[in-house]
MARTIDREN-193783 format. One line per 10 residues: their letters; for each residue x, y, z of C-alpha. Coordinates in pm, whole numbers. Last residue first. Example, Ala and Ser with C-alpha at 12.3 -4.5 7.8 and 13.67 -1.06 7.14 Angstrom:
SA> 1367,-106,714 ~ 1230,-450,780
END
This chain:
VQLTAFYDDV> 12987,15719,14399 ~ 13090,15963,14124 ~ 13315,15830,13852 ~ 13441,16087,13599 ~ 13817,16066,13654 ~ 13774,15698,13742 ~ 13668,15607,13390 ~ 13924,15825,13214 ~ 14225,15696,13407 ~ 14122,15331,13376
LRGVTEVIWE> 14063,15355,13000 ~ 14378,15559,12944 ~ 14587,15297,13124 ~ 14411,15011,12945 ~ 14502,15183,12618 ~ 14864,15241,12721 ~ 14920,14884,12838 ~ 14736,14728,12543 ~ 14935,14938,12293 ~ 15267,14843,12454
VDEKRINFAP> 15168,14476,12452 ~ 15073,14493,12085 ~ 15407,14661,12002 ~ 15593,14379,12181 ~ 15413,14112,11979 ~ 15101,13905,12034 ~ 15114,13537,11938 ~ 14965,13391,12258 ~ 14637,13577,12215 ~ 14536,13830,12480
SIIIHDGLRG> 14444,13767,12844 ~ 14378,14091,13033 ~ 14118,14030,13305 ~ 13913,14299,13477 ~ 13838,14322,13847 ~ 13569,14439,14084 ~ 13525,14337,14448 ~ 13204,14259,14628 ~ 13028,13923,14593 ~ 13275,13650,14680
DASGAGPYVN> 13450,13855,14946 ~ 13700,14082,14772 ~ 13733,13928,14425 ~ 13357,13899,14381 ~ 13323,14061,14041 ~ 13448,14008,13687 ~ 13497,14193,13361 ~ 13693,14070,13055 ~ 13868,14329,12839 ~ 13794,14424,12476
IGYKPDLGLK> 13968,14732,12337 ~ 13865,14998,12089 ~ 13970,15292,12309 ~ 13817,15605,12157 ~ 13603,15376,11941 ~ 13402,15291,12256 ~ 13435,14920,12333 ~ 13651,14998,12637 ~ 13359,15179,12796 ~ 13175,14848,12810
SIVMAVHVEE> 13465,14690,13000 ~ 13489,14982,13240 ~ 13114,14961,13302 ~ 13136,14588,13375 ~ 13430,14626,13611 ~ 13276,14912,13808 ~ 12929,14766,13851 ~ 12821,15056,14079 ~ 12548,14837,14235 ~ 12801,14615,14410
PFPTSSKKDS> 12944,14897,14618 ~ 13315,14953,14547 ~ 13571,14748,14733 ~ 13767,14875,15036 ~ 14135,14788,15001 ~ 14201,14990,15321 ~ 14483,15200,15175 ~ 14353,15179,14820 ~ 14005,15315,14885 ~ 13730,15269,14627
VFEIGWFLGR> 13893,14953,14499 ~ 13976,14801,14161 ~ 14149,14469,14090 ~ 14352,14423,13772 ~ 14396,14064,13655 ~ 14656,13917,13425 ~ 14672,13595,13220 ~ 14932,13625,12945 ~ 15202,13450,13149 ~ 15119,13482,13516
GRIDAVNPHN> 14879,13690,13724 ~ 14851,13993,13948 ~ 14784,14367,13944 ~ 14645,14485,14278 ~ 14448,14761,14444 ~ 14398,14999,14153 ~ 14175,15290,14258 ~ 14450,15531,14370 ~ 14655,15459,14055 ~ 15008,15363,14156
GIRRKLGQSL> 15017,15039,13957 ~ 14856,15209,13657 ~ 15134,15255,13397 ~ 15433,15090,13567 ~ 15234,14795,13697 ~ 15066,14749,13360 ~ 15395,14768,13172 ~ 15585,14529,13397 ~ 15310,14269,13381 ~ 15266,14306,13005
LRGMSAVNAV> 15641,14283,12942 ~ 15668,13972,13157 ~ 15369,13820,12983 ~ 15528,13889,12644 ~ 15822,13669,12748 ~ 15617,13388,12904 ~ 15347,13386,12636 ~ 15618,13390,12369 ~ 15766,13074,12520 ~ 15419,12919,12496
LSEEQIIRQV> 15402,13040,12136 ~ 15700,12845,12010 ~ 15567,12876,11652 ~ 15565,12501,11587 ~ 15418,12418,11930 ~ 15137,12675,11929 ~ 15062,12587,11566 ~ 15048,12216,11649 ~ 14817,12291,11943 ~ 14575,12484,11721
ELAAACCAPH> 14587,12202,11464 ~ 14499,11946,11733 ~ 14215,12165,11859 ~ 14063,12202,11511 ~ 14084,11830,11438 ~ 13946,11737,11781 ~ 13648,11967,11731 ~ 13583,11821,11385 ~ 13606,11466,11520 ~ 13380,11510,11824
GQYTHGHVFV> 13552,11328,12111 ~ 13231,11347,12309 ~ 12929,11442,12097 ~ 12663,11210,12237 ~ 12812,11231,12583 ~ 12964,10974,12816 ~ 13020,10852,13171 ~ 13050,10519,13346 ~ 13424,10479,13287 ~ 13450,10104,13219
SSGKAIGDIV> 13761,9899,13303 ~ 13550,9729,13577 ~ 13836,9726,13823 ~ 14199,9691,13713 ~ 14148,9951,13441 ~ 13964,10192,13672 ~ 14235,10190,13939 ~ 14506,10192,13675 ~ 14354,10508,13526 ~ 14353,10686,13861
KHNALLGAIP> 14707,10587,13955 ~ 14839,10653,13604 ~ 14727,11015,13599 ~ 14408,11158,13455 ~ 14368,11430,13193 ~ 14043,11611,13129 ~ 13869,11771,12839 ~ 13739,12080,12666 ~ 13607,12164,12321 ~ 13386,12416,12143
QYGGGLAKGI> 13553,12470,11803 ~ 13769,12751,11667 ~ 13766,12923,12006 ~ 14132,12855,12082 ~ 14076,12480,12084 ~ 14276,12391,12395 ~ 14296,12760,12487 ~ 13943,12736,12637 ~ 13952,12387,12789 ~ 14143,12170,13037
TQIDPVVGEQ> 14053,11973,13349 ~ 14316,11805,13562 ~ 14313,11476,13752 ~ 14571,11329,13990 ~ 14750,11663,14007 ~ 15127,11699,13962 ~ 15303,11940,14199 ~ 15617,12148,14153 ~ 15391,12449,14099 ~ 15513,12584,13765
QWAHLTGSRG> 15428,12266,13571 ~ 15087,12280,13737 ~ 14984,12555,13490 ~ 15010,12314,13199 ~ 15154,12434,12867 ~ 15381,12672,13055 ~ 15350,13052,13044 ~ 15014,13093,13219 ~ 14793,13061,12908 ~ 14981,12763,12767
MGCMVEDFIL> 14707,12500,12785 ~ 14597,12612,13133 ~ 14460,12916,13317 ~ 14095,12901,13207 ~ 14013,12529,13202 ~ 14299,12446,13436 ~ 14086,12305,13718 ~ 14329,12095,13922 ~ 14203,11788,14105 ~ 14404,11641,14395
LAGYKDCVAK> 14292,11297,14513 ~ 14232,11186,14870 ~ 14433,10932,15071 ~ 14424,11127,15398 ~ 14792,11217,15420 ~ 14815,11239,15042 ~ 14550,11512,15035 ~ 14730,11702,15312 ~ 15062,11673,15125 ~ 14898,11793,14806
MAKFYGPVSP> 14778,12106,14987 ~ 15132,12176,15112 ~ 15283,12130,14767 ~ 15002,12350,14636 ~ 15097,12639,14862 ~ 15474,12622,14825 ~ 15512,12959,14654 ~ 15204,13184,14691 ~ 14899,13093,14484 ~ 14807,13274,14165
VCGQAAGVIP> 14512,13516,14142 ~ 14399,13583,13786 ~ 14080,13779,13857 ~ 13903,13644,14162 ~ 13599,13449,14040 ~ 13681,13456,13668 ~ 14030,13309,13692 ~ 14194,13157,13998 ~ 14544,13045,13906 ~ 14617,12685,14006
EAVFACVTEP> 14237,12636,14016 ~ 14134,12406,14301 ~ 13958,12080,14389 ~ 14042,11862,14692 ~ 13931,11506,14632 ~ 13725,11201,14723 ~ 13665,11279,15089 ~ 13478,11034,15314 ~ 13778,10873,15491 ~ 13891,11214,15610
GVKRFEEDLE> 13567,11265,15804 ~ 13388,11597,15753 ~ 13571,11776,16038 ~ 13897,11585,15994 ~ 13925,11685,15629 ~ 13828,12042,15716 ~ 14097,12053,15987 ~ 14360,11947,15736 ~ 14243,12213,15494 ~ 14266,12480,15765
QALEAVYEEN> 14610,12355,15869 ~ 14729,12378,15510 ~ 14598,12733,15491 ~ 14784,12838,15806 ~ 15103,12661,15697 ~ 15087,12839,15362 ~ 15053,13177,15536 ~ 15343,13099,15769 ~ 15564,12999,15477 ~ 15464,13308,15282
TKTPAKFRSE> 15572,13520,15576 ~ 15316,13686,15798 ~ 15324,14047,15920 ~ 15131,14184,15624 ~ 14846,13938,15692 ~ 14764,13728,15386 ~ 14397,13759,15289 ~ 14351,14008,15008 ~ 14684,14052,14833 ~ 14816,13704,14911
NCPSVQSVNK> 14506,13523,14790 ~ 14503,13151,14868 ~ 14134,13071,14895 ~ 13976,12973,15224 ~ 13806,12637,15268 ~ 13494,12488,15115 ~ 13258,12197,15165 ~ 13095,11983,14898 ~ 12858,11697,14985 ~ 12546,11911,14976
MLLPEFKERR> 12505,11892,14599 ~ 12324,12193,14452 ~ 11951,12223,14388 ~ 11864,12439,14690 ~ 12151,12677,14600 ~ 12021,12747,14250 ~ 11948,13119,14276 ~ 12260,13175,14488 ~ 12522,12988,14292 ~ 12620,13227,14013
YMHGGMALAG> 12634,13524,14248 ~ 12824,13337,14520 ~ 13103,13191,14307 ~ 13233,12919,14538 ~ 13265,12630,14297 ~ 13203,12257,14337 ~ 12826,12305,14350 ~ 12844,12490,14018 ~ 13035,12199,13864 ~ 12765,11954,13967
LTIGHYSQRR> 12481,12185,13866 ~ 12619,12305,13532 ~ 12784,12649,13544 ~ 13152,12569,13582 ~ 13446,12550,13824 ~ 13457,12896,13981 ~ 13636,12982,14302 ~ 13572,13246,14565 ~ 13559,12987,14845 ~ 13771,12679,14793
SIFRTRQPQS> 13701,12314,14722 ~ 13653,12002,14933 ~ 13472,11701,14791 ~ 13263,11427,14953 ~ 13149,11080,14846 ~ 13424,10853,14976 ~ 13230,10584,15163 ~ 13260,10356,14859 ~ 13629,10287,14937 ~ 13709,9965,14748
PKVEIFYQRA> 14022,9776,14850 ~ 14124,9773,14574 ~ 14030,10067,14354 ~ 13701,10055,14162 ~ 13473,10244,14403 ~ 13742,10498,14485 ~ 13814,10557,14118 ~ 13442,10597,14046 ~ 13420,10904,14271 ~ 13722,11071,14112
LKIAAEMAES> 13595,10991,13762 ~ 13252,11133,13845 ~ 13390,11464,13969 ~ 13635,11487,13677 ~ 13353,11426,13426 ~ 13145,11707,13577 ~ 13455,11928,13567 ~ 13503,11858,13196 ~ 13134,11924,13138 ~ 13168,12270,13294
GAQFFKGSNV> 13459,12344,13062 ~ 13258,12230,12759 ~ 12930,12408,12820 ~ 12862,12347,12453 ~ 12496,12445,12429 ~ 12429,12085,12532 ~ 12634,11960,12235 ~ 12840,11723,12447 ~ 13186,11848,12359 ~ 13415,11655,12594
IYARAMQGGT> 13756,11498,12531 ~ 13907,11247,12775 ~ 14284,11209,12812 ~ 14482,10915,12948 ~ 14803,10838,13139 ~ 14931,11164,13286 ~ 15278,11218,13434 ~ 15464,11090,13129 ~ 15615,11424,13037 ~ 15280,11603,13054
SDVLFRCLEE> 15281,11696,12685 ~ 15282,11326,12597 ~ 14930,11287,12739 ~ 14798,11587,12548 ~ 14960,11488,12218 ~ 14832,11132,12254 ~ 14483,11267,12323 ~ 14495,11480,12010 ~ 14627,11197,11795 ~ 14367,10948,11917
QVKTTYFVTS> 14088,11196,11858 ~ 14222,11265,11507 ~ 14251,10897,11422 ~ 13890,10840,11512 ~ 13723,10609,11763 ~ 13429,10379,11719 ~ 13152,10178,11886 ~ 13017,10371,12185 ~ 13216,10668,12056 ~ 12958,10742,11789
CYPADLIQRY> 13168,10956,11554 ~ 13057,11267,11368 ~ 13184,11480,11080 ~ 13384,11201,10915 ~ 13586,11281,10604 ~ 13411,11601,10493 ~ 13387,11738,10846 ~ 13749,11636,10902 ~ 13865,11831,10599 ~ 13672,12137,10717
AADAVRKNRY> 13818,12122,11069 ~ 14173,12105,10933 ~ 14101,12378,10677 ~ 13968,12614,10946 ~ 14273,12548,11163 ~ 14518,12613,10882 ~ 14320,12917,10766 ~ 14359,13105,11093 ~ 14079,13360,11093 ~ 14120,13465,11456
GICSVAAGGS> 14406,13491,11703 ~ 14630,13209,11818 ~ 14509,13189,12181 ~ 14143,13290,12176 ~ 13976,13152,12488 ~ 14071,13374,12783 ~ 13701,13463,12821 ~ 13693,13654,12492 ~ 14062,13653,12405 ~ 14105,13920,12672
ADFVRRGDEL> 14281,14192,12472 ~ 14050,14151,12174 ~ 14130,14466,11979 ~ 13799,14612,11866 ~ 13741,14725,11508 ~ 13415,14915,11462 ~ 13243,14875,11127 ~ 12883,14898,11248 ~ 12844,14520,11226 ~ 13141,14474,11457
ILYNGESKSL> 13490,14358,11369 ~ 13673,14178,11650 ~ 14049,14211,11613 ~ 14343,13995,11718 ~ 14397,13844,11374 ~ 14058,13849,11207 ~ 13704,13857,11341 ~ 13368,13883,11174 ~ 13032,14059,11198 ~ 12992,14068,11574
VLFDESLHRH> 12659,14232,11654 ~ 12656,14442,11970 ~ 12405,14322,12226 ~ 12115,14539,12342 ~ 12042,14440,12702 ~ 11699,14383,12852 ~ 11706,14004,12830 ~ 12056,13961,12970 ~ 12245,13636,12906 ~ 12058,13610,12577
LVASSSVTQA> 11766,13380,12512 ~ 11784,13448,12139 ~ 11477,13539,11935 ~ 11595,13899,11902 ~ 11364,14165,11762 ~ 11255,14338,12083 ~ 11596,14343,12247 ~ 11763,14518,11958 ~ 12084,14367,11819 ~ 12346,14641,11839
GDIGKMEAQP> 12544,14773,11543 ~ 12515,15135,11647 ~ 12137,15105,11698 ~ 11982,14770,11620 ~ 11817,14681,11293 ~ 12016,14366,11234 ~ 11756,14093,11261 ~ 11519,14283,11035 ~ 11779,14262,10758 ~ 11773,13883,10762
DLKILVM> 11392,13877,10716 ~ 11279,13529,10810 ~ 10961,13372,10679 ~ 10803,13178,10963 ~ 10732,12810,10910 ~ 10446,12665,11112 ~ 10460,12297,11209
END
């Protein structure tokens, strides 16, 4: 083994606080990009190595929910690390895992029976791992239930969705860019139906009821096409995050989808990794839909970024099926139920509860929605502003009347997001693409911490307004 003497200063010799490509040993997301160096974070601000303070108006990828540098959470994780930093769940459990799972189950009002916490350590793809676990749990349920239904091996999801980056989760999603290089490796037992996107795909002459009926018929036809007896579950995000930019369904949509699933004996799986745990104005996004899923995945705001953690919740039907069968869920990770992660997440959830932050999400979300629509709703390049709670997407188009997206190579959302880091704006927003057809269509996401105040909302609205105005004033396509 050869030890290389490290020069800490050499690692930070980028320009304007950026880590230079040539000196980095990290396999970054982009190998020819200079990444800004984050020095520390406090409150709602990211503080860069060059001294810049950037207001985190997206919570990273909708992760930060109580802001940064919360001593209560840090102390909770630290105490747990001293007491028991790791637990082999083959033999043991911990009080903190039990408490977190009890909190999660109780938060559903008795609808869910058990919770499962993932943090495998494989570069902490926690949300993806939660979806992988949900896929396997759904399949195993049909093997264990009496009478057994081993022929159920298929899943139905939606186009323009995103459920994770690992192979199983990637196969479940419909994010074209993230899928295309790995298409030959993905499961072939997943088929997809249309998303529910009122702005993009609902005909102006149709009512919501007619649109829902159309989508329900499409799902029903897909069940019959692949064989209804072969389908394990229909998988969907209650509010589509990265793939479409905070697109909620129209009223009655998920009730209709649940009815189709029930008709054919399939499960309903909700992916709430991005939109759940308070982000949409209720602790669970399904609490606004009048529908309870059989399995739901959770993440991001579960731990608020203080530790990498995600999980799933399963209802009584699913858990009873396993319990009355083998009683063994054939799944597991080295670091599942990690004590320090559970401690941090539990403290985050206690803070959210004690400070009534979910109610604040709902009230500040209304102000944010109204402010954004008032400030840039009539902008000629803003097609739609949509979302719930503190989870809002802004979609950009080259022509508002026809909703024509910009060419892919212009990278509108990414350039706007990078421009936001300029000291003139000092704001972090989350870019995305594919909202029009899975590849074309630019959007940014605004998803700040749950504890923002009215003055923060007003600043976000005005700063995003200036950012959008200035970018499009100079854009030449």
